[in-house]
N, C-alpha and C positions, 0 to 999 in steps of 0.2 A: 556552427548552427546559431545564427543570431536570433535573439528573441525580438528584435526590432521589426522583423519581417512578418510577424503574425499578430493577430488581435487577441489570441487565446490566452487565458489565464491557466495557471497550474494549481490544482487543489490536491494536496497531499493528505491522506489519512493514514496515520501510523499508530501502532499499538502493540502491546504484547499479544501473542497468539491466544485467541479465545476471548478477547475483550469485546468482540461484536463489531469491529470496524467494517468487516465485509458486509454484514447485514445493513449497516448504516449507509455504506457506499451504494449498495443495490437500491435502497430506498431513494437516494438522491438521483440515481440514474433514471428512475421511473418518473421523476418530475421533469417532464419534457421542456418546460419553460426555462429550466436552468441551462439547457443546451450543453450538456456534459457528454463526454465519450470516455469510456473506460480504457485506461492504459494497460494493455496486456503485458505482463512481465514475462521474461524468459527465465527458465529454470533448468537445472540439470537433474533435479530429483525425479524419481519414478512417478509416472502418471497414476493417479488414483482412479479407481473403477469408473466413477461418475464424471470424470473430467474429459474435456474435449480440447485437443491440440488446436491452437490459433483462436480459441474462444476463452478458455480459462487461463492458459499459459501457452507460451511457445516452448515446447519441450525439446531440449537439446541434449545431446550426449555431453559428458564432462569434457571430452576432447573438443567438440564443436564450441562449447561455451568458452573454453580457454583460447581457441582460435579467434573468436569474436573479441575477447579482451585484448589480445595482441594487436588486432586490427583497429582498435579504438572505436568499436561500434556501439559501446554502451555509454549512456548518459551517467549511469551509476550502476555499480554491481558490488556484490559481497559474497564471500564464502561463508554462509550462515553456519553450516556444520561441515565437517570434513568432506570434501568433494561434493558438496551440496550447495550449488551456486544459484543466486537469484540476481536479476538485474533488469534494467530498462533499456531497451534498444533505442538508439537515437531515431531510427526510422518510425518508431511508434509516435513520437511527437509530430514528426512530419506528416504522418498519415492522418492524425487527428486534426492538426491545424489545417490541412488541406480540405477537411470537411467543414471548416469554419466553426469548430467547436472548442470548448474549454476541456482541458485534460484533467481527469480525476484519477488519482493513484490510490491503490490499496497496497501499501508496501511497508517493509520493516522500518524500524526507527532510524537506523543508520542511513538507509537509502533516502528516506524522507528528508533528513537533515542535509544530505549532500545536494539534493535538488534545491532546497531552500537556499543553500550557499551559492549555487550556480545561478539561480534566478531569484535574487532576494525580493525584487519589487513585484514580480509577476506571480509569486507563489504564496498561497495560504497554506500553512502547515498546521494540521489539526491532530492533536494527540487524544486518542480514545482510551480512557482509563477504566479498568474494571473496578467494581466496588471494593474488592479485596483479592489478595493472592489465593486465599481459600476458595473464593467463588470462582476464580480463574481455573483452578484445578478441577472443580466440579464441572465446569463448562467443557473443558478439554476431555474429561472422561466421558461425558454425555455424547460427544461426537463419535466415539468408538472407531476412530480412524488410526489410532496410534498405540504403540506399546506403552506400558507403565514407565519404562526407561525414557522413552521419547517425551512423554508427558513431564516427567521430572526434569528433563533437560530444558524444556520450554518454560517451566515454572522458575527454574534457576535463572534463566535468561531474562525473564519478566522483571525480576527485581532490579537488574541493571538498567533495563529499558525504562522502568518507571522513574528512575533517577534522572533521565534525560527530559522528562516532560516539561520542565521550565524553559527549555530551548525552543519550544514550539510557540506559534502565535496564539493558540488557544487550546484549552483542555476541556474535553467533554467527558463527564463521568457517566458511563453507561450502567446505571443502576436500574432505571426503568426505561425500556427500549423506546416507547412512544415519546417520552420526554427528550431522550438523547437524539432521536431522529428530528424532532421539531427544532431543537437547538442547532443541530447540524445544518438543517435547511436554512434557518435564519442567518447563520454565520456565512454560509456559502453565497446565498442570495445577495447579502449586503456587499460581499467582496467583489462579486462579478458585475454589480451595477454601479 
C-alpha cells in the first residue's frame, strides 16, 4: 500500500485511556473544513452496550482477529491485554483515501508510533496528556464502564505510555478541554494545509 497514490494525510491521536483524546477527535471530526474521516479500529474485545459495529469498531472474535494478523491485513495491531486485540485494517486507509479525505486515528500509543514509523512524512502524531495520573483515575471511574481492577490496569499502563510522549510530534495537555480542542485544531489545520 503505497502512500504515493493518495493525497491524504494521517493524523494520529494517542493517549493513556481517560485522557480525553476521543472527545478531542470528535471535536475535530465536526470541523468539516478539515476534511477528516475517522479510522475505525478493529478489536476483539466485547462490544459495550452503546457501541455499534462498523461505526465505533469492527468487532471481531479473537480467532478472526488472529486470522487477519496471519493474512497481513493490519497496518498495525497489538494485543493490549491478554486476548484483547486492537488494530487498524489496511482497508480502512483505502476506504478513507477513496473518499478523498485525511485519516484521523484515535488509537493507543504503540499503534500510533507504528503508523508514524510506516508513514513518517504523511503522519502527524499527537499525544494527549492528562493533567495527572490522579485525574486520569478520577476520569476512568466517572465513565462507570469498567471494574476497579481494569481501571488499575489502565492507570498502571498510563505511566509507561506517558514516558513515550517525547516520541510524538506534539503534546497537548488536556487540562481545560476548550483549550486542548483549540490547540488540536490549530496543529491539525497547519499540518494539512
